[in-house]
VMD Tcl script that draws the C-alpha trace (Angstrom):
set ca {
  {144.65 167.37 286.74}
  {143.93 166.95 282.69}
  {144.37 163.19 283.41}
  {141.88 162.45 285.65}
  {139.39 164.62 284.49}
  {140.08 162.84 281.06}
  {140.17 159.62 283.05}
  {136.76 160.48 284.21}
  {135.09 161.86 281.24}
  {136.24 158.26 279.29}
  {134.82 156.22 282.42}
  {131.35 158.18 282.16}
  {131.40 157.74 278.63}
  {131.99 154.10 278.56}
  {129.51 153.50 281.41}
  {126.54 155.72 279.76}
  {127.44 153.56 276.56}
  {127.18 150.26 278.13}
  {123.96 151.37 279.88}
  {122.47 152.37 276.45}
  {122.87 148.92 275.03}
  {119.49 147.19 274.41}
  {118.88 143.94 276.08}
  {115.51 141.56 274.94}
  {114.10 138.44 276.21}
  {112.44 134.96 274.99}
  {110.95 132.21 276.57}
  {112.52 129.21 274.58}
  {109.83 126.72 276.47}
  {107.49 128.74 274.77}
  {108.55 129.28 271.56}
  {109.32 125.92 271.21}
  {105.82 124.71 272.56}
  {104.43 126.86 269.41}
  {106.23 124.86 266.92}
  {104.60 121.82 265.30}
  {107.76 119.98 264.42}
  {108.70 120.03 268.15}
  {105.78 118.71 269.71}
  {105.66 115.91 267.16}
  {109.41 115.18 267.94}
  {108.71 115.33 271.92}
  {105.77 112.63 271.15}
  {107.94 110.56 269.67}
  {110.74 110.57 272.27}
  {108.12 110.08 274.61}
  {106.42 107.18 273.06}
  {109.96 105.51 272.54}
  {111.06 106.45 276.18}
  {107.49 104.62 277.17}
  {107.98 101.89 274.81}
  {111.91 100.91 276.59}
  {110.57 101.52 279.86}
  {108.03 98.76 279.13}
  {110.46 96.67 277.79}
  {113.10 96.78 281.06}
  {110.33 96.77 283.38}
  {108.94 93.08 281.48}
  {112.66 91.99 281.94}
  {112.94 93.10 285.33}
  {109.35 91.40 286.57}
  {110.38 88.31 284.22}
  {113.85 88.21 286.61}
  {111.07 88.67 289.87}
  {109.31 85.66 288.64}
  {112.65 83.83 288.22}
  {113.73 84.58 291.54}
  {110.57 83.95 293.50}
  {110.73 80.38 292.00}
  {114.39 79.62 292.65}
  {113.36 80.54 296.52}
  {110.57 78.46 296.42}
  {112.33 75.47 295.34}
  {116.24 76.23 296.37}
  {115.52 73.74 299.63}
  {114.92 70.77 296.89}
  {117.76 71.76 294.26}
  {121.27 70.49 294.68}
  {124.70 72.87 295.14}
  {125.20 72.95 291.58}
  {121.49 73.28 290.69}
  {121.03 76.36 293.19}
  {124.37 77.55 291.77}
  {123.46 77.45 288.09}
  {119.78 79.16 289.06}
  {121.51 81.76 290.97}
  {123.81 82.38 287.49}
  {120.65 82.86 285.30}
  {119.29 85.56 287.79}
  {122.50 87.32 288.08}
  {123.16 87.24 284.25}
  {119.39 87.82 283.39}
  {119.97 91.13 286.30}
  {122.68 92.14 284.06}
  {120.97 92.09 280.69}
  {118.61 94.13 281.81}
  {120.86 96.88 283.16}
  {122.88 96.78 279.87}
  {120.12 97.74 278.22}
  {118.76 99.98 280.50}
  {122.09 101.85 280.19}
  {122.35 100.97 276.35}
  {118.89 103.05 276.20}
  {118.98 105.35 278.90}
  {122.12 106.26 279.64}
  {124.51 109.47 279.21}
  {125.15 108.28 275.33}
  {122.41 106.06 275.03}
  {119.81 105.66 272.39}
  {117.36 108.09 274.25}
  {119.84 110.84 273.97}
  {121.02 110.25 270.76}
  {117.19 110.26 269.22}
  {116.88 113.47 271.04}
  {119.64 114.90 269.40}
  {118.68 113.77 266.04}
  {115.08 115.03 266.41}
  {114.74 117.95 268.47}
  {118.98 119.81 268.25}
  {117.86 120.95 264.53}
  {114.64 122.55 265.92}
  {116.33 123.70 268.40}
  {119.47 125.51 265.78}
  {116.82 126.54 263.87}
  {115.26 128.67 266.88}
  {118.77 129.82 267.97}
  {119.54 131.35 264.39}
  {115.90 133.12 264.27}
  {116.48 134.29 267.98}
  {119.94 135.42 266.52}
  {118.49 137.20 263.37}
  {115.63 138.91 265.33}
  {118.20 140.54 267.99}
  {120.68 141.59 264.97}
  {117.25 143.32 263.25}
  {116.11 144.75 266.41}
  {119.51 146.06 267.32}
  {119.69 144.15 270.78}
  {122.85 143.89 272.03}
  {121.76 140.62 274.51}
  {118.86 138.19 274.79}
  {117.96 136.41 277.80}
  {116.57 132.99 278.31}
  {114.06 133.46 280.57}
  {113.12 129.53 280.49}
  {115.27 126.95 282.37}
  {118.19 127.93 284.78}
  {117.91 131.71 283.81}
  {116.15 133.48 286.04}
  {114.69 137.05 285.98}
  {113.17 138.91 289.08}
  {111.17 141.44 286.64}
  {110.90 141.43 282.83}
  {109.06 144.10 280.80}
  {106.79 142.60 278.00}
  {107.63 145.21 275.50}
  {111.08 143.74 275.44}
  {109.73 139.91 275.10}
  {111.17 138.54 271.48}
  {109.28 135.21 271.46}
  {106.45 136.28 268.90}
  {109.14 137.80 266.73}
  {110.50 134.44 266.69}
  {107.87 132.41 265.86}
  {106.59 135.09 263.39}
  {110.12 135.02 262.00}
  {110.02 131.23 261.41}
  {106.19 131.41 259.99}
  {104.66 129.56 262.66}
  {102.78 132.76 264.43}
  {99.26 132.31 262.71}
  {96.92 133.18 265.27}
}
mol new
graphics top color blue
foreach p $ca { graphics top sphere $p radius 0.5 }
foreach p [lrange $ca 0 end-1] q [lrange $ca 1 end] { graphics top cylinder $p $q radius 0.2 }
display resetview
């Protein structure tokens, strides 16, 4: 009987301790949107992306032009000339696809540029969130931006402004 009573009391104590943990949340999209360095980095990434996309579209436009010329002249070309033009078009398509992959692929130049410009800012925000959480005595801070969904959140637990203040960006 004493073991059962001890077990029940232990479970109640553990449950009350778990409930007593304080949580908070931040909105990293909001925080990042208020940091000028992030805005500048994002603008640079966007400009680079647009420039590279235009370059790739230009290559595909040239390929399309070559193909149209080839179609129009194909009846006049010998077999060898047709093969040569087809290979030229195929090679240009391969080059364009390789360029597209090298710029926008999984480990492409855009990804590397994003890591170079944005990751240090994200690390800075993460460290500030950690320090604000420790200073506030919070057990958890959730990020309500992106994939995490909250059905209800009390704004008194929003630590976004505290993180911005801690980082020196909250000068209204």
